[in-house]
C-alpha positions as CSV (number, residue, x, y, z in Angstrom):
1,X,-42.7,92.2,108.0
2,X,-46.8,91.9,108.9
3,X,-49.2,89.2,107.5
4,X,-52.4,89.3,107.2
5,X,-54.5,86.3,107.4
6,X,-57.2,86.4,103.9
7,X,-59.7,84.5,106.6
8,X,-60.3,84.3,110.3
9,X,-58.6,81.3,112.0
10,X,-60.9,78.6,113.3
11,X,-61.7,78.5,116.8
12,X,-64.1,75.7,116.5
13,X,-61.8,73.1,118.0
14,X,-61.3,75.3,121.1
15,X,-65.0,76.0,121.5
16,X,-65.9,72.2,121.4
17,X,-63.3,71.4,123.7
18,X,-64.9,74.1,126.4
19,X,-68.4,72.8,125.9
20,X,-67.5,69.7,125.9
21,X,-66.0,69.8,129.4
22,X,-69.3,71.5,130.3
23,X,-71.2,68.6,129.5
24,X,-68.6,66.3,131.1
25,X,-69.0,68.0,134.6
26,X,-72.7,68.1,134.4
27,X,-73.0,64.7,133.4
28,X,-70.8,63.6,136.8
29,X,-73.1,65.6,139.0
30,X,-76.3,63.8,137.1
31,X,-75.3,60.3,136.9
32,X,-74.0,60.6,140.4
33,X,-77.6,61.3,141.6
34,X,-79.0,58.8,139.5
35,X,-76.6,56.1,141.2
36,X,-77.6,57.6,144.7
37,X,-81.2,57.2,144.3
38,X,-82.0,54.7,141.9
39,X,-80.4,51.3,143.7
40,X,-80.6,49.5,140.4
41,X,-78.5,52.2,138.8
42,X,-76.1,52.1,141.4
43,X,-75.6,48.3,141.5
44,X,-75.1,48.7,137.7
45,X,-72.3,51.8,137.8
46,X,-70.6,49.1,140.7
47,X,-67.2,48.2,137.9
48,X,-64.3,48.2,140.6
49,X,-66.3,46.9,143.7
50,X,-63.8,48.9,146.4
51,X,-65.1,52.2,144.9
52,X,-68.6,51.5,144.4
53,X,-70.7,53.2,141.9
54,X,-68.4,56.2,141.7
55,X,-66.4,54.2,139.4
56,X,-69.2,53.7,137.1
57,X,-70.3,57.1,137.4
58,X,-66.7,58.5,136.4
59,X,-66.4,56.3,133.8
60,X,-69.9,57.1,131.9
61,X,-69.4,60.9,132.8
62,X,-65.7,60.3,131.0
63,X,-67.2,58.6,128.0
64,X,-70.0,61.4,127.6
65,X,-67.5,63.9,127.7
66,X,-65.2,62.4,124.9
67,X,-68.2,61.6,122.8
68,X,-69.2,65.5,123.3
69,X,-66.1,66.5,122.2
70,X,-65.8,64.3,119.4
71,X,-69.2,65.3,117.8
72,X,-68.7,68.8,118.5
73,X,-65.1,68.9,117.5
74,X,-66.3,67.2,114.2
75,X,-69.5,70.3,113.6
76,X,-67.3,72.8,114.4
77,X,-63.5,72.5,113.7
78,X,-63.3,74.2,110.8
79,X,-65.7,77.1,112.0
80,X,-65.3,80.2,113.7
81,X,-67.4,80.9,116.2
82,X,-68.3,83.7,118.6
83,X,-66.8,82.3,122.2
84,X,-68.6,84.4,124.7
85,X,-71.7,82.3,124.4
86,X,-70.1,78.9,124.6
87,X,-68.1,79.8,127.4
88,X,-70.8,81.3,129.1
89,X,-72.9,77.9,128.8
90,X,-69.9,75.7,129.7
91,X,-69.4,78.0,132.9
92,X,-73.5,77.7,133.8
93,X,-73.0,73.8,133.3
94,X,-70.1,73.7,135.5
95,X,-71.6,76.0,138.2
96,X,-74.7,73.2,138.0
97,X,-72.9,70.3,138.2
98,X,-70.9,71.9,141.3
99,X,-74.5,73.1,142.7
100,X,-75.8,69.1,142.3
101,X,-72.8,67.3,144.0
102,X,-73.6,69.9,147.1
103,X,-74.8,67.1,149.6
104,X,-77.9,69.3,150.6
105,X,-79.2,70.2,147.4
106,X,-78.4,66.6,146.2
107,X,-80.5,65.2,149.1
108,X,-83.5,67.3,147.4
109,X,-83.5,64.7,144.6
């Protein structure tokens, strides 16, 4: 027996998870560069002394990732979105974040 859906399944929640992962990855890179270049930011992000500012960098990036995921999920959860552009944007954000954490490029800032 074949079942037919009267409307397409919503993929917005999945799209929100994918894009927010890219945003979170970029947040790690940007915050890490800021903590390295601006001593006041590095000092403020030093949550756990043995790890230094990295503890605050990762904590802040996780907060940004979760907040982005929450906002996008609430906005997109019942929508059927084109996943191609969303996945492409997430991959671009991930690629940029990897490049920004590569020391020769990060040292340019």
